[in-house]
N, C-alpha and C positions, 0 to 999 in steps of 0.2 A: 261898485261891484254890481253887475247886472244879474249874474247867475252864480250860484254856488252849488256844485255837485258834491254832495256830502256823504261820507261814510262808505264809499266804495273801495274796491281793491284796484289800484292803478296798475295796468300791465304795460310794460315797455319792452323794447328789444333786449334790455339787459336783465329784467326781472320784474317782480311785482311787489307792491307795498301798499299799506293802508294809507289813504290820504284824501283830503278835500281838494277840490279844484275851483279856483275863482276865475270868473270870466267877466271881462269888461268889453262891451262891444263885440268885436270880431276876434279878440285875442285872449289867450290864457295869460292871466296876470299874477297868479299866485298858486302855489301848491304847498300844502302843509297839513299839520294835524290840528283838528279842532278850530278851524277858521270860523270866526263869528260873522254872520251876515249883517249887512246894513238893513235899515228899515225897509228900503225899497227893493232889496235883493230877492229874487226868486230862488227858493231853496229846492233842490232836487234830491230826494232821498234815494241814494244808491246802495244802501245797506244790503249786503248779500249779493251784490252785482259786481261784475268786472267792468272797469272803465278803460277803454282802449283808444288809441289813435284811429281815426277813420281810415278805412282801406283806400288804397290808390290802385285803380285798375290800370295796369300797364298796357292794355291791348284791347281796344274796342274799334268797331266799324259801324258807326251810326249813319243813317241815311247814305249807305254805301252802294253806289251803282256797281253791279257785278253780275255776270252771266245772264245778261239780258233783262235784269230786273233790279230792284233796290232793296236793301235790307229793311226789314219791317219796322224796327225801332228808329224813330227820328231822334233829334237831339233832346226833345222834351221827354218823350216816353222812355227813352233809354236811360237818361240821367235820373228820372223819377224812380225807375226800377232800381237803379244803382243805390240811390239814397235809402231805399227801403230794405236793402241788404247790408247796409253799413258802409257803403263806399261813398266817399266825400270828394274825390277827385278822379278824373279819368284822363288817360292819354289816348286820344283818338287819332286816327290816321288820315292825313291829307294825301290823296292820290294825285300826283302830278300827271297832267295830260301831256301827250306828245307836243313838243314845241312850246310848252308853257313854262315860264320861269317859276321857280319855287316861291318867290315872293307873291306872285299873282295867285298861285295855288293856295297859299295860306290865307291870303285876303279873301279869296272866294269862299273858302270853308268857314272862315271866321264870321263872315256876314250871315251865313246860314245858321251857325251855332249860337252866337252871342244872344240873340233875342229869345232863345228857347231853352237854354241849359238851366237845370234846376240845382246843379252842384258845380264845383269848379272844374276847369278843364285845361289841358295842355295838348300839345301836338307832337307827333312824329310825322315825318314826310316820307312817303314811298317814292323812291327815286326811279323814274321811268325813262327820262331823256336827259343825258348830259353830253349830247353829241356835238354841241357847239361851245366855244369858249364862254359865251354869255350864259348859257344854261349851266355849264359847269361852275361858273363863278357865282351863280345864284345860291349855291350852297353856303358861300360866305355871307351873303346878304341876309339870309333868314336867321342867321345867328343873332343879328341885331334885333330881330323880332322875338327873340327868346326861344327859338327852336334849335336844339342841339342834338337831336337824335333823328336818324334817317334809317330807312329800311330798303333793302333790295330784295327782289324776287328772282329765284332761279327757275320758276315755272310760270305758266300762263303766257298769253301773247304779249305781255309787257315785261317778260323776264329780261334781265340784263345779261350781257356777255361777261365772261370771267375778266376780261380786260377792263370793262367799265366798273365791275365790282371792285377790282384792284384800285382803279383810279378813285373811286368813292372812298375806299379805305384810306388812301393817301391823303385825300382832302380832309376827311374827318379828323385824322391825326394832327393835321396842321392847324385846325381851327378849334381844337379841344372839344370835339364832338364825338358821337358814337354811331357806328353803323350796326344795324341789326339785319338779320337775314331770315327769309323764309326759304329753307333749304330742302329741296327735292331735286332729283336728277330728271330734268325735263325730257331729255332725249329717250331715256330708258322708259320713263312713264308713258310717253306718247307711243312708243313701240308696243308696250304691253297693252295699251288701250286698243290699238288697231288689231292686235292678235285676238284679244278677247271678243271684240266686236265681230271679227270674221268667224269666230266659233259660235256666235249667237248667244254669248254670255252678256246679259243685260242688267241684272239686278245689282243692288247696292254692294253686295259682297265683292264685286269686281272693281268697284271704286277703291276699296281697301287694297285689293291685290295689285292694282296698277300703281299704287303709291305705298307699297309695303315697306317693311323694316329696312331692307338694304337700299331701297330707292331713296329713302330719307337719310339713312346712315352714311351712304357714300357722299352725299352732298354736304352733310355736316362736317365730315372729315376734310373734304376739299376746301370748304369755307374757312375752317380753322387754319389750314396750311396757307391759304392766301393771306389771312390776317397776319400770320407769323412773317410771311415774306414782306408784307407792307409795314411791319412794325407798328401795327395799329390794334386797338382794342376791338372786340367783336361781341355782339349780343346775339345769341341764337334764340329766336322767337319760337314759341310753342313747341319746344323739344318734346318728342314723343317716342323715340326709339332707343333701344339699348346700345346700339353702336355709337350713336351720337353722344349718349351719356358717357361711355367709356372714353371717347375722344376728348370730351370736355374735361374729364377728370385728369387725363394724361397731360393736357395742355396746362391746366392749373397747377399740377405738380411741378411742371417746368417753370412756373412763375409767370406764365403768360396771362395778360388781362382778357381772359375769355369768360364771358358771363352767359347765364342760361335762364330762360323762363320756361315754365311748363304751365299747364292749364288743369283745372279741376276735372274736366272730362277724361283726361288721360290717367288721372290718379284713381278714379272710381270705376269707370267702365273699361271693358276690353273689347277687342275686335269681334267677340261673340255677338255684340249688338247687331252686327251686319248679317246675322243669320235669322233675325227675328222679323215679325210682321211690322215692327216700327223702324226697320233699318234705314229708310230714307231720312228720318228725322236726325239721324246721327251722322249723316254725310257731311264731313267737314274736311278741310285740308290744313295740315296733314291729318289723315284719318286716325281714329283711335286704334292703337296697336295691341299686340298680344300680351299675355300675362308676363312673359319674360321682360318685356319692355316696361310694363307697369311696376314690376318689382325693382327694376333698375332705377326708375325714377324715384321711388320711395327711398331706396338706399342712398341715392345722390342727395336727396333732401336732407337726410340725416347726417350725411358727411359735410353738408354745406356747399356742395358743388352745383346746386341749383339755387339761384339767388332770389328769384321773383316768381310769384304766381300772378298770372293775368288770365283773362277769360277768352280772348279772341271772339268776343261777343259779336256775332254777325247773323242775326236770326232771319228765317224765312218761314212763311206760313205753310200749313199742311197742303194747301192748294199749290203753292210754288214747289214744294217738295214732291208733289205728285207728277211734276213734269218728267220724272223718270219713266212714267208710263205713257203720258200723252201731253204734248206741248199745246200751248194756247191756240196755235194755228192749225191744230189737228194732226200734225205729224207725230209719228210714234217716237217716244223717247227711250233713253236707256240711262245707265249710271252716269254718263258724261253730261246729261242735261239736267241733273238735279242740282239746284243752287247749293254751293258749298258753304256751310256755316251753321252754328248752333247758338242758342241763347245761354247766358251764364252770368250776366252782370249782377243779378240779384242773389246769386247762389254762391259766389266765390267765398266771401267772408263767413257766412253761416256754415259752409261745408268745412273749410279749413279750421275754424274754431271748434266745430264738432269733433274733428279728428284730434284736436288738442284736448278737448274735454274727455275724450276716450283714452287719452294717454299715448297716442301714436306719435305726436310731437308735443312740445311744450307750448303754452300760450305765448310765451315770448318769441318762440320760433315762428308761430303763426303771424305775429305782429311784424317780425322782420320780413317774412316772405310776402305779406300782403300790403305792407305800408312802408316801414322804415327803409328797407333796402331799395325799394322802388324810388323813394324820394332821393336817396343818395345817388343811385345809379343814373338818374335822369336830371339831376341838378335842381331839385326843388326842396332840398333838405334844409334850406334856410328858413322855411315857413311851414312845411308839411311833413307828416310822417312821424311826428314825435309829440309827446305830451310834456311840455316844458314852458316856462314863462317866456313870452314874446312870440310864441308860435300861434298860428291860426287855431282857433277853438274848433277843430275838426275832431269830434269826440263821439264814440259809440258806447252806449251802455248795453251790456250783454248779460242776459240772465242764464247762468249755466244750468239751471234746473227746468227750463222751459223746453220740453221736447216737442218737435214739430215734424210732421210728415209733409213733404213738399207736394203741393198741388198747383197746377197752373191757374186755377181760379183765384188763388191767393196772391199771385204775382202781380206786379204793377207795371209791366211793360205792355206791348201792343201785340203780343204773339198769342196764337190760339192753341199752343201746346208748349210743353217743356220736356227736354230729355230727362229732367230730374223728377218727373212725375212719380209719386209714391216712394221717393227716397227719404228715409228718416234721418233727421239730424238731432244731435243731443245738445241742447242749449240754443238760444236764438237772440239776435239783437232786438232790443225793445225800444231803443231811442237812438236817433242819429242827429248830431248837430254839425252843421257846416258853417264855419266862421261864426259860431255863436248862435246861429239861427236853428231852431228845432224844425227839422224837415221831415222827420218820421217818428211816430210813436205808436206802439202797440198795434201794428198792422195797418196803420193809416198814414198816407202821405200828407204832410202838412206844409210842404214847401211851395214854391211858386215858380212859374215859368220865367226865365230870364234872370233869376237870382245869381246863377253861377258866374264866376269871374275867370277870365283868362289868366293863366299862371305862366310867367316867363321862367325859363331855365337859365341857370348860371353856367359858367365854363366848367367843363368836365376834365378831370385829371386822373389817369389810371397808371400807377406804377406797377401794379400787379393785380391779382384776382381778388384780393381781400377788400371788402367794402368797409 
């Protein structure tokens, strides 16, 4: 026995109980009451603390080329930041290039990630090009590489057609995989952008208005209908609008395997942020929506109609965000030239656990949303997302009495600001273990570049919406 976490309250997706946790090497080897350490065992006193499975961030974009630049956090700084917020595994996105096989795309990103990651990682693939039989068949081939989740976009210049979305759904169903979607109505959004630009409307508020609630909601409804037509499961990424919430609930009531993710920024902030001096910092896609949508998201969380919390972590510096005023080449900018994305990889678990600490959800629900459900949904629940013998020792020790006000100076990423500046949270992670290695303690990163390991997903099977 290498480590014994003693005297804490273990929190699982099912409940909580007092127990000690024994760790040998990278694995949890025992859970019980009053376990006695060996002579060489390191004993960690967790009395008064909660002991939780490490969070799994379902949605990150590290070193992500986008809108003429690259997201600020690379694979080291992003995973360092994640570890310091209690996250022990991330699902990052591989963006397929036009004409590139998905196998080549995964290999390209793996070479970039593996020497640098500080915690464990897995992949989703963004489907951009399945125009040839060979490219379409490469979806099958990446399954052997442990990738079983894909994403299509209905916006940007790499958006897929409804026909290709349908084909991707069919393929995913045949290979026990899952299609996710970034759902917004591209044609309507582009039309609104042109109209606002013609009217001289340039600031960040019009980013929100060009991607408003109906623009996202219509695409959510259409995506669900296409999934039903294909007889395939569907994962709606970063769900932010009330119409989409209603559509997800209806589909789940019908027994359809429709799953949804939302993000902390949609649960805490509203579209009012786009009326402030800091508005460009909050420009992300989908944008943060109105109070009605936020209320709908919280109600869906309580019903169990939202399965997963992810961050959509895709940060850009204040200088990059200022491109809405002036581009690097001197041209005047507007809301369409602000790089879309916000940071959140270090804030997800602290925020959701704080809401549990305040009684808005239970701690077990926070564990489900941030860890266990994510592991189940994406096929890594044979080793991640749970505190049980045989599982990876991905463990967070959480002090429910440690109140923190978030400041960017205390964050561990590579960004010069945070949308979470001055936000108070009740309780905070004080230690993070990734596969038995202490990677964070009391505000300090203790991990190392390259420690993280690639995690392969197993086959996915969905007979309905219940995980």
